[in-house]
Structures are given as C-alpha cells and as structure tokens.
C-alpha positions in Angstrom: 127.6 70.5 -2.0 128.0 66.7 -2.4 130.3 66.7 0.7 127.5 68.5 2.7 124.9 66.0 1.6 127.1 63.0 2.3 128.7 64.3 5.5 129.2 61.9 8.4 127.1 62.4 11.5 127.9 61.2 14.9 124.6 59.4 15.6 124.0 56.0 17.2 122.0 53.3 15.4 119.2 53.7 18.1 119.1 57.5 17.6 119.0 57.0 13.8 116.0 54.6 14.1 114.2 56.9 16.5 114.8 59.9 14.1 113.4 57.8 11.3 110.3 57.0 13.3 109.7 60.6 14.1 110.2 61.7 10.5 107.9 59.0 9.2 105.3 60.1 11.7 105.7 63.7 10.6 105.2 62.6 7.0 102.0 60.7 7.9 100.6 63.8 9.6 101.5 65.9 6.6 100.0 63.5 4.1 96.8 63.1 6.2 96.5 66.9 6.2 96.7 66.9 2.4 94.1 64.2 2.3 91.8 66.3 4.6 92.3 69.4 2.4 91.6 67.5 -0.8 88.5 66.0 0.7 87.2 69.5 1.7 88.0 71.0 -1.7 86.3 68.2 -3.6 83.4 67.6 -1.3 80.2 67.6 -3.3 82.0 68.0 -6.7 80.7 65.4 -9.2 84.2 65.0 -10.7 85.8 64.7 -7.4 87.8 61.6 -6.4 91.1 61.6 -8.2 92.9 63.9 -5.8 91.3 62.3 -2.7 92.2 58.8 -4.0 95.8 59.9 -4.7 96.2 61.3 -1.1 94.4 58.3 0.4 96.8 55.9 -1.4 99.8 58.0 -0.3 98.5 58.0 3.3 98.3 54.2 3.3 101.9 54.0 2.0 103.2 56.4 4.6 101.4 54.6 7.4 102.9 51.3 6.2 106.3 52.8 6.2 105.8 54.3 9.7 104.7 50.9 11.0 107.7 49.1 9.5 110.1 51.8 10.8 108.5 51.6 14.3 108.8 47.8 14.3 112.4 48.0 13.3 113.0 50.4 16.2 111.2 48.2 18.7 113.0 45.1 17.4 116.3 46.9 17.9 115.4 47.8 21.5 115.0 51.5 21.0 112.0 51.7 23.3 113.8 49.8 26.0 116.9 52.0 25.7 114.7 55.1 25.8 113.0 53.9 29.0 116.4 53.3 30.6 117.5 56.8 29.6 114.4 58.4 31.0 114.8 56.4 34.3 118.5 57.5 34.5 117.4 61.2 34.0 114.9 60.7 36.8 117.5 59.4 39.1 119.8 62.4 38.3 117.0 64.9 39.0 116.2 63.2 42.3 119.8 63.2 43.3 120.2 66.9 42.5 117.1 67.8 44.4 118.4 65.7 47.4 121.8 67.5 47.3 120.2 70.9 47.1 117.9 70.1 50.1 121.0 68.8 52.0 122.7 72.1 51.5 119.7 74.0 52.8 119.8 71.9 56.0 116.1 71.6 56.3 114.2 69.9 59.1 112.9 66.5 58.2 109.3 67.8 57.9 110.4 70.6 55.6 112.5 68.2 53.5 109.5 65.9 53.0 107.4 68.9 52.0 110.1 70.1 49.5 110.4 66.6 48.0 106.6 66.3 47.7 106.4 69.7 46.0 109.2 68.9 43.6 107.4 65.6 42.7 104.2 67.5 42.1 105.9 70.1 39.9 107.6 67.4 37.9 104.3 65.7 37.2 102.8 69.1 36.1 105.7 69.6 33.7 105.3 66.0 32.4 101.7 66.6 31.7 102.5 69.9 29.9 105.2 68.3 27.7 103.1 65.2 27.0 100.2 67.5 26.0 102.5 69.4 23.6 103.5 66.2 21.8 99.9 65.0 21.1 
C-alpha cells in the first residue's frame, strides 16, 4: 500500500501547480457549503455560533491557501503556459477545418460560409463549457 501512495507520477511542475489550484478551489467550495449548512441549521438558535464560527474559520484558512497556491501558479507562469496551450489548440482546430474544406473542394463563397459556421459553433461550445465550470 505504501508503494501505491508514494508512486511516481509523470506530471510537469506546471500541471502539478494547476492541479493544486483546482483542488484548493474544490476544498474552498466544500468548506463554504459546510458553512452554509451550519448557518441554516443554527439560524435562530440561541446557543448557535460554535459550528458556524468553526466553519467560518476553516473557510478563511482554505481561501488563504487557495490564494497562495494560485499566486505560486501565476508566479511560475502556469497561466501564460495555459494560454499558449489553448492558442496552439486553436491553431490545430483551424488547420484541421481548413484541410477538411480543402478536401471538399468548395467554392470560395461556400468555404467562407463553412469557416463562419465553424467559428460560430466553436463559440457556442466555448459558452457551454465555460458555463459548466462556473
């Protein structure tokens, strides 16, 4: 079991930092949910306060950890690297679409319409995936 826990993973420092940020954000969300639940349970109770104070303190600690982790990621250039990666993926998608349209041997007007529609659909997908993350 110790070997499983201590196993080596093939992960870059940037990916490790990004994973740490995402996990810290997940913990913040979970702790905030616990705080909300405790607040609802103890609302109006004269002896209320201990559980809420406990979760409030924990929330502050987790948010501080998230901020430190995010700063470390930014300082290490994770955001810049992520942007470069997304830009590269965009170029690959555009290249593939262009090659497919070349194979179809479309008229210039049809090609322009196809590129415009592909662009519109990519924007729709981006909105859908962005909405899922929030």
